[in-house]
MIFILUM-571486 format. One record per residue: residue number from 1; residue in one letter; x, y, z of N, C-alpha, C, O in turn. Coordinates in nm, 2 decimals. Atoms other than C-alpha are relative to their C-alpha. Layout:
ATOM resi resn    n.x    n.y    n.z   ca.x   ca.y   ca.z    c.x    c.y    c.z    o.x    o.y    o.z
ATOM  NUM    a      X      Y      Z      X      Y      Z      X      Y      Z      X      Y      Z
...
END
This chain:
ATOM resi resn    n.x    n.y    n.z   ca.x   ca.y   ca.z    c.x    c.y    c.z    o.x    o.y    o.z
ATOM    1    m  -0.06  -0.07   0.08 -17.47   4.27  18.31   0.15  -0.02   0.01   0.20  -0.03   0.12
ATOM    2    a  -0.16   0.05   0.02 -17.10   4.19  18.19   0.09   0.11   0.07   0.06   0.23   0.06
ATOM    3    d  -0.10  -0.09  -0.05 -16.80   4.33  18.37   0.06   0.09  -0.13   0.09   0.04  -0.24
ATOM    4    a  -0.06  -0.08   0.11 -16.68   4.63  18.15   0.15  -0.02  -0.02   0.20   0.02  -0.12
ATOM    5    d  -0.13   0.02   0.02 -16.33   4.54  18.22   0.03  -0.15  -0.07   0.13  -0.16  -0.14
ATOM    6    a   0.01   0.12   0.07 -16.40   4.18  18.10   0.00   0.04  -0.16   0.08   0.00  -0.24
ATOM    7    s   0.03  -0.03   0.14 -16.55   4.32  17.77   0.12   0.08  -0.06   0.15   0.06  -0.18
ATOM    8    r  -0.11  -0.08   0.04 -16.25   4.57  17.73   0.11  -0.10  -0.03   0.17  -0.09  -0.14
ATOM    9    y  -0.11   0.08   0.04 -15.99   4.30  17.76  -0.03  -0.09  -0.11   0.05  -0.11  -0.19
ATOM   10    w   0.02   0.07   0.12 -16.16   4.08  17.53   0.01   0.06  -0.13   0.06   0.00  -0.22
ATOM   11    r   0.01  -0.07   0.12 -16.20   4.33  17.26   0.15   0.03  -0.03   0.19   0.05  -0.15
ATOM   12    i  -0.15  -0.05   0.03 -15.82   4.43  17.29   0.06  -0.14  -0.04   0.14  -0.14  -0.13
ATOM   13    a  -0.06   0.12   0.02 -15.73   4.05  17.29  -0.03  -0.04  -0.14   0.05  -0.09  -0.21
ATOM   14    r   0.04   0.02   0.16 -15.92   4.01  16.96   0.08   0.07  -0.09   0.14   0.02  -0.18
ATOM   15    a  -0.08  -0.09   0.08 -15.74   4.30  16.82   0.14  -0.05  -0.03   0.20  -0.05  -0.14
ATOM   16    d  -0.14   0.06   0.01 -15.40   4.15  16.91   0.00  -0.11  -0.07   0.09  -0.13  -0.15
ATOM   17    l   0.01   0.12   0.08 -15.51   3.83  16.77  -0.01   0.02  -0.14   0.07  -0.04  -0.22
ATOM   18    q   0.01  -0.04   0.14 -15.61   3.97  16.45   0.12   0.05  -0.07   0.15   0.02  -0.18
ATOM   19    e  -0.13  -0.07   0.06 -15.29   4.17  16.41   0.10  -0.10  -0.01   0.18  -0.10  -0.11
ATOM   20    a  -0.11   0.11   0.02 -15.07   3.87  16.48  -0.04  -0.09  -0.13   0.05  -0.13  -0.20
ATOM   21    r   0.03   0.07   0.12 -15.27   3.68  16.22   0.04   0.06  -0.13   0.09   0.00  -0.22
ATOM   22    r  -0.02  -0.08   0.11 -15.23   3.95  15.96   0.17   0.00  -0.02   0.22  -0.01  -0.13
ATOM   23    m  -0.16   0.00   0.01 -14.84   3.96  16.03   0.04  -0.14  -0.04   0.13  -0.15  -0.11
ATOM   24    r  -0.05   0.14   0.05 -14.82   3.58  15.98  -0.03  -0.02  -0.14   0.06  -0.08  -0.22
ATOM   25    e   0.06   0.01   0.13 -15.03   3.59  15.66   0.11   0.08  -0.08   0.15   0.03  -0.18
ATOM   26    l  -0.09  -0.06   0.09 -14.80   3.86  15.52   0.13  -0.03  -0.02   0.20   0.00  -0.11
ATOM   27    s  -0.15   0.05  -0.01 -14.47   3.70  15.61   0.08   0.12   0.01   0.04   0.23  -0.01
ATOM   28    g  -0.13  -0.10   0.01 -14.14   3.89  15.65   0.00   0.07   0.15   0.09   0.15   0.17
ATOM   29    f  -0.03  -0.04  -0.15 -14.21   3.96  16.04   0.07  -0.09   0.08   0.06  -0.21   0.05
ATOM   30    r  -0.08   0.09  -0.09 -14.00   3.83  16.30  -0.11  -0.08   0.09  -0.21  -0.03   0.13
ATOM   31    s   0.06   0.11  -0.08 -14.12   3.52  16.50  -0.03   0.07   0.12  -0.15   0.07   0.17
ATOM   32    s   0.01  -0.07  -0.13 -14.06   3.74  16.82  -0.12   0.09   0.00  -0.19   0.11   0.10
ATOM   33    s   0.11  -0.11   0.02 -14.31   4.00  16.70  -0.15  -0.06  -0.01  -0.25  -0.03   0.05
ATOM   34    i   0.14   0.07   0.00 -14.58   3.75  16.61  -0.03  -0.07   0.14  -0.14  -0.06   0.20
ATOM   35    g   0.03   0.06  -0.14 -14.54   3.57  16.93  -0.02   0.09   0.10  -0.10   0.05   0.19
ATOM   36    f   0.06  -0.11  -0.09 -14.56   3.88  17.13  -0.14   0.03   0.00  -0.21   0.03   0.10
ATOM   37    l   0.13  -0.03   0.02 -14.88   3.98  16.99  -0.10  -0.13   0.04  -0.20  -0.11   0.11
ATOM   38    l   0.08   0.10  -0.05 -15.01   3.62  17.04  -0.01  -0.02   0.15  -0.12  -0.05   0.21
ATOM   39    q   0.00   0.01  -0.15 -14.90   3.61  17.40  -0.08   0.11   0.06  -0.14   0.09   0.16
ATOM   40    q   0.07  -0.10  -0.05 -15.05   3.94  17.45  -0.16  -0.03  -0.02  -0.24   0.01   0.07
ATOM   41    a   0.14   0.04   0.03 -15.39   3.81  17.29  -0.05  -0.09   0.12  -0.15  -0.07   0.18
ATOM   42    a   0.03   0.10  -0.10 -15.38   3.52  17.53  -0.01   0.06   0.15  -0.08   0.02   0.23
ATOM   43    e  -0.01  -0.07  -0.15 -15.29   3.74  17.84  -0.14   0.08   0.02  -0.20   0.07   0.13
ATOM   44    k   0.13  -0.08  -0.02 -15.59   3.98  17.78  -0.11  -0.09   0.00  -0.20  -0.06   0.09
ATOM   45    a   0.12   0.09   0.00 -15.83   3.70  17.70  -0.01  -0.08   0.14  -0.12  -0.11   0.18
ATOM   46    l  -0.01   0.06  -0.12 -15.73   3.52  18.03  -0.05   0.11   0.11  -0.12   0.08   0.20
ATOM   47    k   0.03  -0.10  -0.10 -15.77   3.85  18.22  -0.15   0.04  -0.02  -0.22   0.09   0.07
ATOM   48    a   0.14   0.00   0.02 -16.12   3.88  18.06  -0.08  -0.09   0.09  -0.18  -0.06   0.15
ATOM   49    w   0.07   0.11  -0.06 -16.21   3.55  18.19   0.00   0.02   0.15  -0.09  -0.01   0.23
ATOM   50    i  -0.01  -0.03  -0.15 -16.09   3.64  18.54  -0.10   0.10   0.04  -0.18   0.07   0.13
ATOM   51    q   0.11  -0.10  -0.04 -16.30   3.95  18.54  -0.13  -0.05  -0.02  -0.22  -0.04   0.07
ATOM   52    a   0.13   0.06   0.01 -16.59   3.77  18.40  -0.05  -0.09   0.11  -0.17  -0.11   0.15
ATOM   53    a   0.02   0.11  -0.11 -16.55   3.51  18.67  -0.02   0.07   0.14  -0.03   0.00   0.24
ATOM   54    g   0.00  -0.07  -0.13 -16.57   3.78  18.94   0.12   0.04   0.07   0.11   0.09   0.18
ATOM   55    g  -0.12  -0.03  -0.06 -16.21   3.82  19.01   0.07   0.13  -0.05   0.00   0.20  -0.13
ATOM   56    v  -0.08  -0.10   0.03 -15.95   4.09  18.96   0.11  -0.03  -0.08   0.20  -0.09  -0.03
ATOM   57    a  -0.12   0.04   0.08 -15.71   4.06  18.68   0.14   0.06   0.05   0.14   0.18   0.05
ATOM   58    p  -0.13  -0.06  -0.06 -15.35   4.11  18.82   0.08   0.04  -0.09   0.07  -0.01  -0.21
ATOM   59    f  -0.12  -0.06   0.10 -15.07   4.31  18.66   0.10  -0.11  -0.01   0.18  -0.12   0.09
ATOM   60    t  -0.09   0.09   0.01 -14.88   4.03  18.54   0.00  -0.06  -0.16  -0.10  -0.06  -0.22
ATOM   61    h   0.00   0.06   0.14 -14.77   3.87  18.18   0.01  -0.14   0.02   0.01  -0.22  -0.08
ATOM   62    d  -0.02   0.15   0.00 -14.74   3.53  18.32  -0.13  -0.07  -0.03  -0.23  -0.06   0.04
ATOM   63    l   0.13   0.06   0.04 -15.00   3.32  18.15  -0.02  -0.12   0.10  -0.14  -0.14   0.14
ATOM   64    g   0.01   0.11  -0.10 -14.94   3.02  18.41  -0.07   0.06   0.13  -0.16   0.01   0.18
ATOM   65    a   0.07  -0.07  -0.13 -15.03   3.27  18.70  -0.14   0.02  -0.04  -0.23  -0.01   0.04
ATOM   66    l   0.15  -0.04   0.03 -15.35   3.38  18.52  -0.07  -0.13   0.00  -0.17  -0.13   0.07
ATOM   67    l   0.07   0.11   0.01 -15.45   3.02  18.45  -0.02  -0.06   0.15  -0.12  -0.13   0.17
ATOM   68    n   0.01   0.05  -0.13 -15.38   2.93  18.83  -0.11   0.07   0.07  -0.19   0.02   0.15
ATOM   69    l   0.11  -0.09  -0.05 -15.60   3.24  18.92  -0.13  -0.05  -0.03  -0.22  -0.06   0.05
ATOM   70    l   0.12   0.07   0.04 -15.87   3.09  18.71  -0.05  -0.11   0.08  -0.17  -0.11   0.12
ATOM   71    q   0.03   0.09  -0.07 -15.86   2.78  18.89  -0.06   0.02   0.15  -0.16  -0.03   0.20
ATOM   72    e   0.04  -0.05  -0.15 -15.87   2.95  19.24  -0.15   0.05  -0.01  -0.22   0.02   0.09
ATOM   73    l   0.14  -0.05   0.02 -16.20   3.12  19.11  -0.09  -0.10  -0.02  -0.21  -0.08  -0.03
ATOM   74    g   0.11   0.11   0.04 -16.34   2.78  19.04  -0.03  -0.03  -0.15  -0.12  -0.10  -0.18
ATOM   75    e   0.01   0.02   0.14 -16.30   2.78  18.68   0.08  -0.12  -0.04   0.14  -0.19   0.04
ATOM   76    t  -0.09   0.13   0.05 -16.14   2.49  18.46   0.06   0.05  -0.13   0.00   0.03  -0.24
ATOM   77    p  -0.07  -0.04   0.12 -15.89   2.64  18.23   0.12  -0.11  -0.05   0.22  -0.07  -0.11
ATOM   78    a  -0.11   0.11   0.02 -15.68   2.31  18.19   0.01  -0.01  -0.16   0.11  -0.05  -0.21
ATOM   79    a  -0.02   0.02   0.14 -15.75   2.30  17.83   0.10   0.10  -0.07   0.14   0.08  -0.19
ATOM   80    y  -0.09  -0.10   0.06 -15.53   2.62  17.78   0.13  -0.01   0.05   0.21   0.08   0.02
ATOM   81    e  -0.12  -0.01  -0.05 -15.23   2.52  17.97   0.11   0.01  -0.09   0.22   0.05  -0.05
ATOM   82    g  -0.10  -0.01   0.10 -15.04   2.50  17.64   0.03   0.14  -0.05   0.13   0.17  -0.12
ATOM   83    l  -0.04  -0.15   0.02 -15.05   2.88  17.63   0.12   0.05   0.06   0.17   0.15   0.02
ATOM   84    t  -0.12  -0.04  -0.07 -14.77   2.89  17.88   0.12   0.01  -0.08   0.22   0.08  -0.05
ATOM   85    e  -0.13   0.00   0.09 -14.53   2.82  17.59   0.02   0.14  -0.06   0.13   0.18  -0.10
ATOM   86    l  -0.01  -0.15   0.05 -14.61   3.19  17.49   0.07   0.09   0.10   0.10   0.21   0.07
ATOM   87    n  -0.07  -0.09  -0.10 -14.46   3.33  17.81   0.13   0.06  -0.04   0.16   0.18  -0.01
ATOM   88    f  -0.13  -0.03   0.06 -14.13   3.34  17.64   0.00   0.14  -0.09   0.09   0.22  -0.09
ATOM   89    f   0.03  -0.12   0.09 -14.26   3.61  17.41  -0.03   0.12   0.07  -0.01   0.23   0.02
ATOM   90    a   0.07  -0.11  -0.07 -14.40   3.83  17.67   0.12   0.11   0.03   0.10   0.23   0.00
ATOM   91    v  -0.10  -0.10  -0.04 -14.07   3.99  17.80   0.14  -0.02  -0.05   0.21   0.06  -0.11
ATOM   92    q  -0.15   0.03   0.02 -13.75   3.81  17.74   0.04   0.03  -0.16   0.15   0.09  -0.18
ATOM   93    l  -0.03  -0.04   0.15 -13.76   3.84  17.34   0.00   0.13  -0.03   0.05   0.17  -0.13
ATOM   94    r   0.02  -0.13   0.02 -13.86   4.20  17.38   0.13   0.07   0.02   0.16   0.17  -0.04
ATOM   95    y  -0.12  -0.07  -0.04 -13.52   4.29  17.54   0.14  -0.07  -0.02   0.25  -0.02   0.01
ATOM   96    d  -0.13   0.08   0.04 -13.27   4.02  17.41   0.00  -0.05  -0.14  -0.06  -0.15  -0.17
ATOM   97    d   0.00   0.04   0.14 -13.20   4.01  17.04   0.08  -0.12  -0.04   0.09  -0.16  -0.16
ATOM   98    e  -0.08   0.11   0.03 -12.97   3.72  17.08  -0.05  -0.14   0.04   0.01  -0.24   0.03
ATOM   99    l   0.05   0.14  -0.06 -13.20   3.46  17.23  -0.03  -0.08  -0.13  -0.07  -0.02  -0.23
ATOM  100    v   0.05   0.08   0.10 -13.27   3.17  17.00  -0.14  -0.05   0.02  -0.18  -0.10   0.12
ATOM  101    i   0.13   0.04  -0.01 -13.62   3.11  16.93  -0.04  -0.14  -0.05  -0.02  -0.17  -0.17
ATOM  102    e   0.04   0.13   0.04 -13.75   2.75  16.93  -0.14   0.01  -0.10  -0.24   0.07  -0.05
ATOM  103    e   0.11  -0.03   0.08 -14.00   2.74  16.64  -0.13  -0.08   0.06  -0.13  -0.20   0.08
ATOM  104    l   0.14   0.06  -0.03 -14.36   2.68  16.76  -0.08  -0.04  -0.11  -0.04   0.00  -0.22
ATOM  105    d   0.10   0.02   0.09 -14.63   2.53  16.58  -0.10   0.11   0.00  -0.19   0.10   0.08
ATOM  106    w   0.08  -0.12  -0.01 -14.80   2.86  16.50  -0.15  -0.04  -0.02  -0.23   0.02   0.04
ATOM  107    s   0.14   0.04   0.01 -15.11   2.68  16.38  -0.08  -0.04   0.11  -0.20  -0.01   0.13
ATOM  108    v   0.06   0.04  -0.11 -15.16   2.52  16.70  -0.02   0.12   0.10  -0.12   0.13   0.17
ATOM  109    c   0.01  -0.11  -0.10 -15.09   2.83  16.91  -0.11   0.10  -0.04  -0.17   0.16   0.04
ATOM  110    f   0.11  -0.09   0.04 -15.33   3.04  16.70  -0.14  -0.06   0.02  -0.23   0.01   0.06
ATOM  111    a   0.13   0.08  -0.03 -15.61   2.77  16.72  -0.03   0.01   0.15  -0.15   0.03   0.19
ATOM  112    l   0.02   0.00  -0.12 -15.56   2.77  17.09  -0.06   0.15   0.05  -0.17   0.17   0.11
ATOM  113    v   0.06  -0.12  -0.04 -15.60   3.14  17.15  -0.12   0.03  -0.07  -0.21   0.09  -0.01
ATOM  114    e   0.14  -0.02   0.06 -15.89   3.15  16.90  -0.11  -0.07   0.07  -0.22  -0.01   0.09
ATOM  115    r   0.10   0.08  -0.08 -16.07   2.88  17.10  -0.02   0.06   0.13  -0.13   0.06   0.18
ATOM  116    l  -0.01  -0.06  -0.12 -15.98   3.06  17.42  -0.12   0.13  -0.03  -0.22   0.13   0.04
ATOM  117    l   0.08  -0.11   0.01 -16.15   3.39  17.29  -0.14  -0.06  -0.04  -0.24   0.00   0.01
ATOM  118    e   0.14   0.03   0.03 -16.45   3.20  17.15  -0.07  -0.05   0.13  -0.19  -0.03   0.14
ATOM  119    e   0.06   0.06  -0.11 -16.50   3.03  17.47  -0.06   0.11   0.10  -0.18   0.10   0.15
ATOM  120    i   0.03  -0.11  -0.10 -16.51   3.34  17.69  -0.07   0.12  -0.07  -0.09   0.23   0.00
ATOM  121    k   0.06  -0.12   0.07 -16.68   3.57  17.44  -0.15   0.02   0.06  -0.18   0.13   0.10
ATOM  122    g   0.13  -0.01  -0.06 -17.03   3.49  17.58   0.00   0.04   0.15  -0.10   0.09   0.19
ATOM  123    r  -0.01  -0.04  -0.13 -16.92   3.55  17.93   0.04   0.16   0.02   0.02   0.23   0.13
ATOM  124    c  -0.04  -0.15   0.02 -16.80   3.90  17.82  -0.11   0.09  -0.05  -0.11   0.21  -0.04
ATOM  125    s   0.11  -0.06   0.08 -17.12   3.99  17.64   0.05   0.09  -0.10   0.02   0.21  -0.10
ATOM  126    v  -0.05  -0.07   0.13 -16.95   4.09  17.33  -0.03  -0.07  -0.12  -0.05  -0.19  -0.11
ATOM  127    s   0.04   0.06   0.12 -17.03   4.02  16.97   0.10   0.02  -0.11   0.08  -0.04  -0.22
END
């Protein structure tokens, strides 16, 4: 039986990713808003993985810390280290409207989060 928290985190991550995708497709949205939702999707997906691996997802927005915890649990999340570039969108940009955003390759970021969600989908027993 899958961990209920893992399944919940995964479903919310998928919803965040879908919303970020719609914002990007519609255009006119700030990069900080798209980045925030993409970071949230990655964060919740990693927390789903942690729960599915038998750990307890901590209260943090730091994607690097979540990746490190996965390693400590014996998982191999190295393919997703690029997600840490999204940390900038978690908090800093939400409270400082004068920060300069270095444009990311959104296609690469979206693909990485999509691949992460697909990889852990089976572990969370969701469809």
